[in-house]
N, C-alpha and C positions, 0 to 999 in steps of 0.2 A: 379440479381446482387449479388455477394457474399458479406459476411459481411464486409470485408476490403474495398471493393469498395464503399459500402454504407457509411461507416465511412469517407472515403476520400472525398466523395461528400458532406457530411453534415458538417464536421468540418470548412471548410472555410466560411460557411454561419453563423456561430455563431455570435451573436451580441456582445459577450464579450469573451475575451480570458480566458481559464482556469487559466493561470498564474495571470491574473488580479483578479480573484476570490480569489486566494490564498493570494495575496497581501492585498486585502480588509479584508479577514478573519483574517490575521495576525494583521492588524492595528485596526480593529473595533470589532472583534469577542470576545466572552467570553474567559477567560484565557486558558482553555483547548483546545478550537478550535484554538485559536491564536497560541498556541505552535505547534499544528499539522500542521497548514498552514506553519509556520516557518520552520518546518522540511522538508516539501515537496517542498518548493520553489527552493532549489538548484537542485532538480531532475526533474523540469518541462519538460525538453527536453526528458529525458529518459521515463517519464510517457506516452508519446505518440509515442514511437518508434514502438509499435505494429501496429499502423495505417500506418506508412510510409514505414516500411521495410518488404519486403516479406521474409518469412522464420521465422519470429518471430510469435509464436503462439498468437492467439487472446485471449486465456484464459491461466490462470496459474494453470490449474488443477493439474499438477504434484507437483508444489510447495504447493498448498493448501492441497493436500492429505498428503504431507510429514509432515505438521505441524498441521493437524486437531486434532489429538489425544492430542497433547501438549496444544493447545489452549483450547480445551474442559476441560482438567484437570485443567488448570489455572483458567478458569471461575468458575468451580464448587468449587474450593478451596477459592473463594473470593479474589483472587489476593494476593498482598503483601502490606506491610505497610512502606517499606523504599526502597531507591534507591539501597542499597546494596543487599537487599533480591531479588529485581527484577532482578538485574544482575546475582545473583546466580541461580535463577530459570531459567532465559533465557539460561544460559550456560549449565545447567544440561539437560534441555529439548532439546536443540540443540544436545548435545552429545548423548542423548538417541535416538533421531530421526535418527541421522547418523548411530549409531550402529545397529538400527533396519533395516536399508536399507542394 
């Protein structure tokens, strides 16, 4: 059985819905995890599109490869210390990645 078929077989048997995990994480998790769960909640339908829709790649290798260098640079520079700095770095790294393509 191919990977998508295996996923389609396994998902209905889950004891708890992934959306429920995000709801619990938002309500009861540590602050940083709760914020991440909160951010992902509106996207729960899209997060599982790759399982249901044929033609959607099971991996996001192209996207990962596009941002890999930027993510590595951000990690080795110890990140940023303010929301404004994060936004600036995000935009500069996106622009650099696009120009590199």
